[in-house]
N, C-alpha and C positions, 0 to 999 in steps of 0.2 A: 195581608201582604202590603208593605209600604211601596211607594213609588220607586224608590231606589233599588228595590229588590226585583223589579220587573226587568228581565234581561232582553226579552224579545217577544213581540206579538205579531201574529198574522191572522187577522180575523176573517178574511175572505178566501174561500177555497177555489181551486181549479181542478180539472181532471188530473188525477194522480198527485194532487198537491193539497192535502187537507189543511183546514185551519188549525192553529195551535197557539199556545203561549208557553213561555219559558220563564220560570221565576225561582227565586231563592225562598225556601221555607226555613227560616232561622230557628223556629221552635223545634222542628224535627231534624235539623241539621242536614237538609237534603236540597238538591236541585230537582225541581219538578217540571217535567215536560208533559203538558196536558194536550191531548190531540182530540179534536172534535169528531163526533160520529157523523153519519149521513144526515145531511140537512138540505142540501141543494141538488139540483139535477146533475151538476158536475160531480158531486160525491157519488151519485147513483152510477155514473159512468165508470168510476173507479171500482165500485162493487161488481159491475158487470164484466170487468176484465178478470174472469173467474177461472182461467186456466191455471196450471201450476208451473212454476219455473224455479230453477236453481239460483242461488245467490251466494256470494262470499260471506262467510261469517263476519269478516271485517271488510266492509265495503269502503271503497275510496270515495270520500265526499268531494266529488268534482264540483267545479263552479257552476252555479245556476245561471240561466240567461238573465240579462239585465232587467227584463220586465218584471221579475220577481222583486217586490219591494216591501219586505216586512219592516216593521218599526223596531229598531234596535236601540236599547238604552244601556248606559253603563258599560259600553264596549266600543272600541274603535275598530273591531275586526271587520273585514269584508265578508260577504256571504259565503264564498267558497273556500276560504283559507283553511288549511289543515295545520295541525300542530307539527312543526318540523322536528321537534324534539322526540317525537314518537315515530320510530322507523318500523319497517315491516318485520325486522328481526325481533322487535319487542313484542310483536303479536303472537309469536310462536308459529307452529305449523299451520299452514293454510288449510282451512276447513270450509266445506260447502254445506248449505242447508237447502231446504226446498219449501216453498210456500205459495199462497195465493198471489197470482201475478200482479194484480192491481195494487195490492197492499205492499208487495215488495217494491214496486216503483214509487209508491207514495212514501214509503220509509226512506228510500234513497233521496227523495226530494227534501224531506225534513232533515235528514242527516247532513246534506250539503249546506243547509242554512244554519244548523245549530252545533255541529261537531266542534268547531273552533272555540266557541264560547264555553261549551260544556267542558272541554279539555282544560281551558284556562282556569275555570272555577275549581275543578277537581284537583288540579295541580297546586293551586294556591292554598288549599286546605285539605290535607290528606284524610281528615275525619269526615269530609262530606261524602254523600252517596247520591246516586242519580236514580230517581223513580219516574218511570214513564207510565202515564195513566191515560185511559180513554174509555169511551163507551161505543159499542158496535164497531163500525169501521175504525174509529179511533183506537179501540182496544186491540183490534187486529194489527194495525200499523205499529202500535206500541210494542206488541209481542215480537214483530219482525225486527224492529229496532233493537230491542233487548237482546235478540239473538245476534244481530250484526255486530253489536258492540260488546259482546260477552268477553272477548279477549282484550279489546282495546281498553275497556274499563273493568278489568278483572276483579270480581268480587265486590264491585261497587255499583252495579246496575241491575235493576229489576223492573219488571213490568206488572202492573195490576190492571186488568181489563174487566169491564162490566158489560154483560150481554155480548161477550165475544162471539164473533161468527166463526165459521170453519176457516182455519188459517193454514195449519200444517197437516201433512199426511199422517195418518194414524200410526204409521210405523216409527215416526220420530218425535211425535209431540210429547211423549212422556220424558224424553231426555232434556226437555227445556225446563230445567229446575229453577231458573231465575224468573219464571213467568207464572202468574196466578190468573186464572180465569174464573170469574163469578158469573154463573148463568142462572136464570130462573126456570123453575119447573115448567116445561111446555113451551119455552121460548123457541119459535119455529126456526130461527136462524142458527141454532146450535147443531142442527143436523140437516143442513141444506147447502150442498155444494154440487158442482157439476157431476162428481162421482156418484153422489146419492141419486141424482136424477137419471144418470146412465144406468145404474143398477136397477132402479125401479122400472125403467123402460125395458131392460132385458127380461125381468121377471114377467112383466105384462105381456111381452112379445111371446114368451113361452106359453103362457096361459091362453093367449089368443090363437096360437098355431096348433095346439095339442088338444083336440076335442076330448080324447079319452082321459087325459089328465084332469080336465075341467069336470068331466062327469064323475070321476072318482072323488074329487074334492066335495062335490055336492052330496054324494052318497055318504061320506064320512062326517059331514057337518050339517046335513039336513037338506032335503030336496025341495020342499015347499016353503020352508022358513028356516032362519038360522036357529040352531039349537043353543040353548043356554049352556054355559060351561058344565054345570052339574048334570046335564042330560047327555053329555058325550061320554061314551064308554072308554075304558082304559085302552082298549085295542084301537079305537079311533084316534085317541090322543097320540099313541105311538105312531100311527100312520101319518098323522099331520106333522109330527116332529120330523119324520123321515122325508116328507114332502118338502118341508122348509129347508132341510139340509140339501136336498136335490136342487131347489131353486137358488140357494146361496152359492152353489158351485157355478151357476151361470153369472152371478153378481161379483165380478172380479175387477171392477173399475177402481181407480185411485181415489180413495175417500179422504176428504179433509175433515178435520174435527177441531173443536176449540183447543187452544194451545196450553201447554204446561200442566201445572197442578190445577185440577178442575173442582170447583165448589158449586154445588147446586142448592139453591134456595127454594123452599116450599112454604106454603101457608095460604091464608085465605085470598091473598092478592094474586096468587099463581094457580091455586087449585079451585076447581068449580064443583059445587054440590052435585052429587050424582042423582039425587031425587029431590022433590019439592020439600020434603020434610027434614032434609039434612041441614044442619046449621052451617051458615057461611062463615062462622067465626072459627078459625083454626090457628093454633099456635104456630108461629113462624120458626123455622129452623134452617140450618145450613149444614151440609155434609160434603165430604169429598167423594168423588166417584171415579171409576175407571174410564179412560177415554173410549173404550169399546161400547159404552152406553150410547154413544152418538154415531155408531157406525152404520146405522140404517135409518132411513126416513120413517117417521112415525105417521101412519095413516089414521086420521081421526077427523071428526067434523070441525075441530078447532085447530087443525094442523097449520093453517095460515093466519092464526089470530095474532096479528102484529101488535095488538095492545099489550101483549105480554113482554114485548121488547122495549117499550118506551122507558127512558131513563128515570122518569118520575116514579114509576112502579119499583124499580130497583132501589132508588134512594129511600123510599118509604119503608120497604121491607128491611133493608139494612139497618135503618134507624131503629126499627122495632126489635130486631135481633140484638143490636147493641144495648138497647135499653133493658132487655130481659136477661142479659148475660150476668 
């Protein structure tokens, strides 16, 4: 990227204001808005604003306070200006969506600073498109922005996120067809939201309060030690299935999942050998999955292994998949 193609940079984040840069990618004929993931304590505070809120699909990029001071190049626009040539009637029918509260507020902040510049660039060249990218928190904010601007930049905006966290409710995430989420097998943040925690709490509460139910579970799965799968009878399997159906009826919280079309990567950097003799070398692959894969928290010894979330791991696996394609 040449200096004249750097449109805006903001290297330091604040709470609900992630770091980002905006550039022209002439080779791919795109404007790229890249949003950084969680790095500072301020970013963690944005992550922790984890309730869910509604937002306009076309949010009004209002002016930011003067303390926000990104570096702007090749543009004389002020931070909060919006494109006067685009009116509300051009956006079509007003629509609402729903997402992670902290990421919605972060997306609004980025929108207020970048909307005018992006509008100008796309209007000057009708062949340009906008790609919003990010990892972790950055990928989540990118997904919200791609939804906010879906009407404003119709058919010209898409989001690609890596290690995307839980952003949208399960009921609507599949409708976000301009968003791609790439997650690694076992990434703990792909199924970790307030709803997941609430559901797990409800299930544990039922188990703690119902002695008879606990005793039945032990009878069907082994009283002194856990039975191996091949040791459980078909009748016990059916009972366990019915028990899980019963527990799931208690688990009715609003679940957030990774947004859009979801791809899961697997391979030696995401999978761990199950025994000492198993080879750690495994071919890397990527596949699409249904969002319901992430509707329950996975309980395992490595359920909070954040090393599976780091960007270097994603970059390495993607490079290996691309090299083998």
